[in-house]
C-alpha positions in Angstrom: 0.0 0.0 0.1 1.0 3.3 -1.1 2.2 5.7 2.2 1.5 8.8 0.6 -0.7 9.4 -2.5 -3.0 12.3 -4.0 -2.5 15.9 -5.4 -0.3 18.3 -4.1 0.2 21.8 -4.9 3.9 22.9 -5.4 2.9 26.0 -3.7 4.2 29.7 -4.7 5.8 31.9 -2.0 4.7 35.5 -2.1 7.5 37.8 -0.8 7.4 41.7 0.1 9.6 44.5 -1.0 12.5 43.7 0.7 12.3 39.7 -0.6 11.5 38.7 2.8 8.5 36.1 2.6 5.2 37.4 3.3 3.7 35.2 5.7 0.1 36.4 5.8 -0.5 36.1 2.1 1.5 32.9 2.1 -1.1 31.5 4.9 -4.3 33.0 3.0 -3.1 31.1 -0.3 -2.4 28.0 1.4 -5.7 27.9 3.2 -7.1 28.6 -0.4 -5.3 25.7 -1.8 -6.4 23.2 0.6 -10.3 24.6 0.1 -10.2 23.6 -3.3 -10.0 19.9 -2.4 -6.2 19.5 -3.0 -4.7 16.7 -0.7 -2.1 19.1 0.6 1.0 21.4 -0.2 4.2 21.1 -1.0 6.2 24.1 0.1 9.4 25.6 -0.7 10.0 23.6 -3.5 11.2 24.8 -7.0 7.8 26.8 -7.4 8.2 28.1 -4.0 11.4 29.7 -4.9 13.1 27.7 -2.1 16.5 28.5 -2.8 16.3 32.0 -2.7 15.1 31.9 1.3 17.6 30.6 4.2 17.1 27.6 6.3 15.6 30.3 8.7 13.1 31.8 7.0 11.7 28.7 5.7 11.4 27.3 9.3 9.9 30.5 10.7 7.3 30.4 7.8 6.6 26.7 8.3 6.0 27.3 12.1 3.6 30.4 11.1 1.4 28.2 8.9 1.0 25.5 11.4 0.8 28.3 14.2 -2.3 29.6 12.4 -4.5 26.7 11.2 -2.7 24.6 8.5 -2.6 21.1 9.7 1.1 19.8 9.4 -0.3 16.4 8.0 -0.9 18.4 5.0 2.4 19.3 4.4 5.4 18.2 2.4 8.3 20.5 3.3 11.1 21.2 0.7 14.7 20.7 2.6 17.1 19.8 0.2 20.3 21.8 -0.1 23.6 21.7 -1.3 24.9 21.5 2.2 24.2 18.4 4.1 24.4 19.9 7.9 21.6 22.4 6.6 19.4 19.6 4.8 19.5 17.9 8.4 18.9 21.2 10.4 15.8 21.8 8.5 14.4 18.2 8.1 15.2 17.9 11.5 13.0 20.9 12.4 10.0 20.0 10.2 9.9 16.6 11.4 9.6 17.7 14.8 6.0 19.6 13.5 4.6 16.0 12.9 4.4 17.0 8.8 3.2 14.5 6.1 6.8 14.2 4.8 9.8 16.0 3.2 10.5 16.8 -0.7 14.4 16.2 -0.4 16.2 17.7 -3.6 19.7 16.1 -3.9 22.7 18.0 -3.6 23.2 20.6 -7.1 26.0 22.3 -8.6 28.5 19.7 -9.1 27.8 17.8 -12.0 28.8 14.2 -13.3 28.3 12.5 -9.7 28.4 9.0 -9.4 25.7 7.1 -7.9 27.7 6.3 -4.7 27.8 10.0 -4.0 24.1 10.5 -4.2 23.6 7.7 -2.0 26.2 9.0 0.2 24.5 12.6 0.4 20.8 10.8 1.3 22.6 8.5 3.7 24.2 10.9 5.9 20.6 13.4 5.7 18.4 10.3 7.1 21.3 9.2 9.6 21.7 12.9 10.7 18.1 13.5 11.2 17.5 10.3 12.7 13.4 10.1 12.8 12.5 6.6 11.5 9.0 7.9 11.2 9.7 10.6 8.8 8.7 10.0 5.2 11.0 11.1 2.4 10.1 12.0 -1.1 12.9 12.2 -3.4 12.9 14.9 -6.0 14.3 14.0 -9.6 14.4 17.1 -11.5 17.6 16.9 -13.6 17.2 19.6 -16.2 17.7 22.0 -13.0 19.9 20.0 -10.6 21.8 18.2 -12.9 21.3 14.8 -10.9 19.3 12.0 -12.0 17.8 10.0 -9.9 17.6 6.5 -11.5 16.0 3.1 -10.3 19.5 1.7 -8.7 19.8 4.8 -6.6 16.2 4.5 -5.5 16.5 0.7 -4.9 19.9 1.2 -2.6 18.5 4.0 -0.5 14.9 1.7 0.0 16.9 -1.2 0.9 19.1 0.9 3.7 16.1 3.2 5.1 12.7 1.2 4.1 10.7 3.0 6.5 11.5 6.4 5.3 12.5 6.1 1.5 8.7 6.2 0.5 8.3 8.1 -2.8 9.8 10.5 -5.5 8.7 13.5 -7.1 9.6 13.4 -10.9 10.1 16.3 -12.9 11.9 14.6 -15.5 9.1 14.8 -17.9 10.3 11.3 -19.0 6.9 9.6 -18.5 8.5 5.9 -19.7 11.1 6.8 -16.7 8.2 7.1 -14.1 6.5 3.8 -15.3 9.7 1.7 -15.1 9.8 3.2 -11.5 6.2 2.4 -10.8 6.2 -1.1 -12.5 10.0 -1.7 -10.5 9.4 -0.8 -7.3 6.5 -2.0 -5.4 4.4 0.0 -2.8 6.5 3.0 -4.1 4.8 6.5 -4.2 5.7 8.1 -7.7 4.2 11.4 -7.9 4.2 13.2 -11.2 5.8 16.8 -11.2 4.0 17.4 -14.8 0.1 17.8 -14.6 0.0 16.7 -18.3 1.1 13.5 -17.5 -0.4 12.9 -13.9 -3.6 11.4 -15.3 -1.2 8.7 -17.1 1.1 8.1 -14.2 -2.3 7.2 -12.0 -3.7 5.1 -14.4 -0.4 2.9 -14.2 -0.5 2.9 -10.4 1.2 6.1 -9.4 0.6 8.0 -6.2 -0.8 11.7 -7.8 1.0 14.8 -8.6 3.0 17.4 -7.0 2.7 20.6 -9.5 3.2 24.0 -10.0 0.2 24.7 -12.4 -2.3 23.3 -9.4 -1.4 26.8 -7.9 -4.4 28.0 -10.5 -6.2 24.7 -11.4 -5.6 22.7 -8.7 -9.5 21.9 -8.2 -9.3 20.6 -11.9 -6.2 18.4 -11.3 -7.8 17.0 -8.0 -10.8 16.0 -9.9 -8.6 14.1 -12.7 -6.7 12.4 -10.2 -9.5 11.4 -7.8 -12.0 10.5 -11.0 -9.4 8.4 -12.8 -10.8 5.2 -12.5 -14.2 6.4 -13.1 -13.5 8.2 -16.9 -15.9 6.2 -18.3 -18.6 7.4 -16.6 -17.6 11.2 -16.8 -19.0 12.3 -20.4 -16.1 15.7 -20.5 -13.6 13.5 -18.4 -11.6 14.0 -21.6 -12.4 17.6 -22.3 -11.0 18.3 -18.8 -7.6 16.3 -19.6 -7.1 18.4 -22.6 -8.0 21.3 -20.5 -5.0 20.6 -18.1 -2.5 20.0 -20.6 -3.3 23.3 -22.2 -3.3 25.0 -19.0 0.3 23.8 -18.5 1.2 24.4 -21.7 0.4 28.1 -21.7 1.7 28.5 -18.1 5.3 27.1 -19.2 5.6 29.4 -22.5 7.6 31.4 -20.6 8.9 31.2 -17.1 6.4 29.6 -14.9 6.8 31.0 -11.5 6.8 34.7 -12.4 3.8 33.9 -14.9 2.0 32.4 -12.0 2.8 35.0 -9.5 1.8 37.8 -12.1 -2.0 35.7 -12.7 -2.6 35.8 -9.0 -1.9 39.5 -9.3 -4.6 40.4 -11.6 -7.0 37.5 -10.8 -7.0 38.0 -7.1 -6.8 42.0 -7.9 -3.7 42.2 -5.3 -0.4 43.6 -6.7 1.0 42.2 -3.7 1.4 38.6 -5.7 3.6 40.5 -8.5 6.9 40.0 -6.7 9.8 37.6 -7.5 13.3 37.0 -6.1 16.0 37.8 -8.5 17.3 36.5 -10.8 13.7 35.9 -12.1 12.0 38.8 -13.0 8.9 40.4 -12.3 6.4 40.5 -15.3 5.4 44.3 -15.7 1.8 45.2 -16.4 0.4 41.5 -16.0 -2.9 42.4 -16.8 -1.4 43.2 -20.8 0.8 39.9 -20.8 -0.4 37.4 -23.0 0.5 34.1 -21.1 -1.8 36.1 -18.0 -4.6 36.9 -20.4 -4.5 33.5 -22.1 -4.5 31.9 -18.5 -7.5 33.8 -17.3 -9.3 32.8 -20.3 -8.5 28.8 -19.5 -9.4 29.0 -15.7 -12.7 30.5 -16.7 -13.7 27.7 -19.0 -12.3 25.4 -16.2 -14.9 26.5 -13.5 -17.8 26.3 -16.1 -16.7 22.7 -17.1 -16.1 21.5 -13.4 -19.5 23.0 -12.7 -21.2 20.8 -15.4 -19.1 17.3 -14.2 
């Protein structure tokens, strides 16, 4: 039985003008996402601009969410840093808060590293944290990290830490590899990092999805994943799936984090959303941006189709 499954939003992190985290807006966004039927929140991942904030900022923000009503059981916290000691520090802190799990990016920057080095990195973290009940979801995003987490690495880590290494978020876009992981490793929670591939992943026994686009279309992705076994009885199911693919492809026409924030600033009539950490760039005059305009129309269509489902 899979220890983790469902639809999780790779939540955005709103910021102030001084690039500090806007915790009140962050809390409001997280509460709104959960109200739309998502199973949980994956905070401080790529979409959450995790590597733009230090460990203490992230710890403070996570405490703020939980202290103000976000159930820790709804949180998968991104804790992966280049530094093993920083990763252990952050992971220990959130493990004490009894979060659902942690999403751990491998150490990045160095290229052409061997499997042994990647295994050792995760081994030091699990042993350093020392919590046998903490669920680790590894984060495979080789196009960004430069590190591919292959099946051999997964099998070695599961053999070492069967109670801890329970899943992986795969944002590689390699569907064949995702399906091979599902086939090869039993009772392993494989999450798609792509909304477009999530349905296929779930149909083959995957755990669900952890995605950026669900910041704006989470209710649609959640509906698709929750109802994929009943697809033949839902008249407009394929239309909904096609719409999800279109929303994602439209978003990824440009840098998606700035586009998501620009969309929310217009859709929510809140200019506080339209701030992003360097080196990413804020979209100037988002109400005139072609991607934002297109997303607004697609989300309107999403609401109409879901109301008829």
